[in-house]
N, C-alpha and C positions, 0 to 999 in steps of 0.2 A: 438444619437443611439436610434432606436426604442426599446420599451420594449415588452416582450413576456409573456404571461400568461400561467398558467397550463391548459392543455387541457386534457380531459378524453381520455384514450386509445381507447375507443370505437369509438371516432370521427376520429381516424387516421388509423384504420385498413384497410389494402389493401385487395380488394376482391380476388386478385390473390395469395397473400402470407399471410397465417395466422400466428398469433403469436404462435399458438399451434405447427406448424411445426418448427418455429424458436426455441421454447423451447425444443422440442425433440432433435434438433441438439445441443442445448446448453448442454443438459444433457449428451452428449457423451464425454464431456471432464471432467477431474478432476480438483480439486482446486490446485492452486500454485501461488506463488508470488515471483519469484526469478529473480532479475536483475543481469546480469553478471558484476562483479567487480573484479579486479585483487587482489587476496590474496591467499596465500598457505592454502589449506583446511586442511592440515595435522598438522598444528602448534598447539601446546598446550601452554598455558600461564603459566609461573612460576614466582614466586616473585623475585624481585631484591632488590632495596634499599627502604624498607618499611619505613613509617613514624610512628608517634605515634598514628595513628588511632586505635580505638578499634577493636580487632579481632572478626570476625563473626564466629558463629557456633563452638566456642571453638578452633579456629585456623585451623580446618580441611578444605580441599579444598572446594571452592565454585564452584558449577556447574551452568552454564548458558545454559539452553536447548533452542535449536533453532528449530522451527517447519518448516524449509525449508532446501533445500539441501545446501551443502557446496558450497561456491563460490558466492552465491547470496548476495543481499543487506543486508538482515537480518543477515546472517552469518558474513558478513564483519563488520557490525556495532557491533555485539556481540564481535568479536575478538578484535576490536579496543578498545572497552570499557573495556574488560577483561584485556587487557595488562596494561592499566592505573590503573584499580582498584587493580590489583595484586600488583603493585608497591606501591600504596597508602596505602593499608591495610596490606601489609607485609605478605601475605599468598597466596597460589595458587588459581587462578581463571581459570577454564578450560571451554571450550565450547564443547558441545555435540550436534550433529545434529540428530534430531528425526523427519524427514519430514513425511508428509502424512496428508490427510484429511484437507487440508487448515490450518494446524497448530494445529489441535485439538488433535493430539496424544501427542505432547509435552506439550500442555496446560493441558491436563488431568493428566499427570505425575506430573506437578508442583502443580496443584490444590490439589492433594492427598499427597503432601510431607509435612514433618514437617516444621512448620513456624519458623524456627530458622535462616533463612538467608543463609542456605547451598545450597538450590536449587532455582534457579531463572529462569525466562522465558523472552527471547527476542522475543516479538511478533510483529505483524504487523496489518494492517487494517482489514484483514480477521477475527481478533478476535472479532470485533464488527459486521461485516457483518454476520458472522456465527450464531450470536444470533437469526437471523431471517431465514437465508438460510437453516439451519438444523432444522427439526421439533423436534428432540430430541437430546440433548447433554448430555454427562455424567458429565457435570459441568455447573455452572452458570458463564457466562463471567464477571459478575460484582461481585456477592456475594462471589465467591470462590477464589478471588485474592486480593492482596494488591498492588495497583499501586505504583511504585517507582519513575519513571520519564519518560516523553516523550523524547526520545533520538533524533529523527530527523524526518523531513518531506521531502518528495521527490515529488515536483510538476510534473505534466505530461503535455503533449501537444497533441493537436488534429492535426494529420497530414493526408495528402491526397496524392494520386498519382498525379503527375503533370498534367495529362490529365483531371482531374476533372474541370468542368465548374464553379468553385467557388474558390475565393481566400481569403475569410474571413468568419466569422461566419454569418453575415447577409445574404450574398450571398448563403451560404450553406442552411440556413433555407428556403429561398425562393425556392431554387432548390428542396429540399426535399419535401416541401409542394406541389409543382407543379406536382411532379411525385412520389406519395407515393409508397414505396416498391421497387423502382428502385435502390436506393443506398444501400450500405451495409457497415457494420462495421466488421472488422476482430477482433475476440476475442481470445486473447492468453490463457486465463485461466478463467473458469467459476467461478463466485463468487469473483473474485479479484476486487480491487478498480478500475482498468482500465476497466473491464467489466461493473461495476456499474456506472462509469462515463458516459459511452455511453448511458446506459438506463436512467440515470438521465437527460442527455441532451435531449433525446427524450421525456421524461415525461414533462420536463419544457417548451419545445418548441412546443409540439403538433405535432411532426413529426413522420413518420413511416419509419424507416431505418432497414433493415434486419440484424440480427446478424449472422455471419458466424464463427462457433467455430473451433479452431485449438488446437492441442496438444502442446501448448507452445507459447511463444512470438516469437521465432525465425521463425517458419514457417508462422506465421501470418504476421510478418513484411516482409518476403520474397514475399508474394503474393501482399501486398500493393506496394512494390517496383516494382514488375513486372506488376502491373496494373490489376491483377485478382480481387483484392478488392479495394474499393474506399477510405475507411477511417479507422482510427485506433487511439485510445487513447494509448499513449505509454510514457514510462519514457524518461526524457531528456537524460539520459545516452545512451539509445538504439538508438535514432534517430538523435542525433546531427551530427555525421559524414555524414549521408545520406542527411541531410538538407543542410549542407555546400557544399556538392558535387552536389546539385541541383537535387537529385534523389527523394526527397520528398519536399512538401511544407507545411508550418505550417499555419493552419487556426486560431489557438488561443491557449492560455495557460490556464491551470486550476487554476493557482494561482491568488490571488486577485490583484497582481501587475505584471507588465511586467517582463519577465526574461531576464537578460542581454545576455544570450546565444542565444536568438532569437529576435534580434532587429526588431521592426516593427510589431511583433505579439502581438495583444491586448489580454487582459484577456477576456475569454468567458463571465465572469460576467459583463463586460461592456455592453454587448448586452442582455444576458439572466440574468436578475437581480436575485441575490441570488445564482448563480451557482459558486461553488467552490469545488475542489476535489484534494486530494493529498494522496499519500501513506504515512502512518505514521508508526513509529517503536518505541516501548516502552518496558521498563523493568518492570517486575512484580515479586512479590513473592506470596506464598500461602496466603490465608486469615488468619487473626489472628496473623500476625507478630507483635511483640512489636514495639511501636512507635520509641524507641531508635535505634532498628535494622534498621527499614525502613529509618530513617533519616540518619544514618551512611552510608548506601548503596547509598542513594540519593546523599549525599555530595561527596562520592567517585566517583560516575558516573559523576556528574557535573564537578568535577575537571578534569576528563579525557576529557570531551568534550571541556573544556576551554583551553587545551594545544594547542599551535599553530600547531603542526604537525597533530593532529587529525582534527582540524577545517579545515586546508588547504586541507587535504585529502578528507573530506566529501564535502566541497564546490567545489572542482575541479570535483567531480563526480555528481554535481547537487543537493546534499543534503543540507538541512538547519539544522545545529545543533540547538538543543532546550534546554534541561536541565530543563524542567518544574518541579516545586515542586510537591510532592506527592498529596497534596489536589487538586491542580489545574488539575493534570493529571487524578485523580479520577473523577472529574466533567466532564472533556473532554470525558472520556470513556463512561460515562452514556449518554451524549448528542449524541455521535457518534452512539451508538446503536439505538437511536430514529431516528437519521437522515437517516440511511441506511435502516431502517425497511420498509418505504414506497417505496423506490426504489426497494428493493428486491421483495416485493410483486407485484409491477408493472411489473417487469421483468418476473415473473413466473418461474424463474430459480430454479433448485434444484440439489443437488449433486447426483451422481450415487448411 
């Protein structure tokens, strides 16, 4: 496979369509990252057969705040983990949805909470993207939190309308370079990992593909299915039925290895060296949590991820259970902030 180098954005700008226009269109959408997964949004978790694990926060209920709407991937993961943690710790673990501002509302509440293990955050990739996307945040995404564990990764795929005259990533790059500004990406939510995956692809390949913003993943996907838009980075969960039905074609996957759900689709990184992107979901507490509290919460969450029922549920939905230790998760968060900073600046995107 040929290798592609980083090309300055000034070398790829189309004379007919400016990035400024695209950025204005991007700014018309709000931040979100919610992938539909089946789970009752009204359920609260209560303890059942607890073990001898030490009680957190004096035994009072533990809250897991979710900065995304009920029913999405973040919410589903939080509820699955809460159920298992409640049984393991022998005390109530409840999930509260506080959506808005790309997860910043929930994050701010947790950052300002007492570091006793009673208030936690189930966050997602926007936690590190927002560090650059927002010029001013009421908290520091690194300093104001205690990373507990990386819960799961969800790879995404690059899909196209069947009419597109490209069937894989090398063909797409050649097509995009031959006609700068003619192709377009459907963007479901500004500032999401899927939005940034598209801009990282353009940045690393030196191509100019126009971003078309939508108010959510569903309308964006509808227009790709209908042929009104050419391309889209999307979660495996959202596109798998359409790919199997022949309504979309997969050009590549964002994971470093092929995905079994999409046989024949090569990793984008096999052509664009260094390209890798996935949505991640992790559990945090406020800064200053005692090490023994952090470790107890980590062990409880890890046990939950290791249960066959939880693993099967996540894997069936295209998620990869992780259970990363606190120190390794902390290092990952710092690196992810740096990784997305250049892409966010390149995109020129900003929240409303």
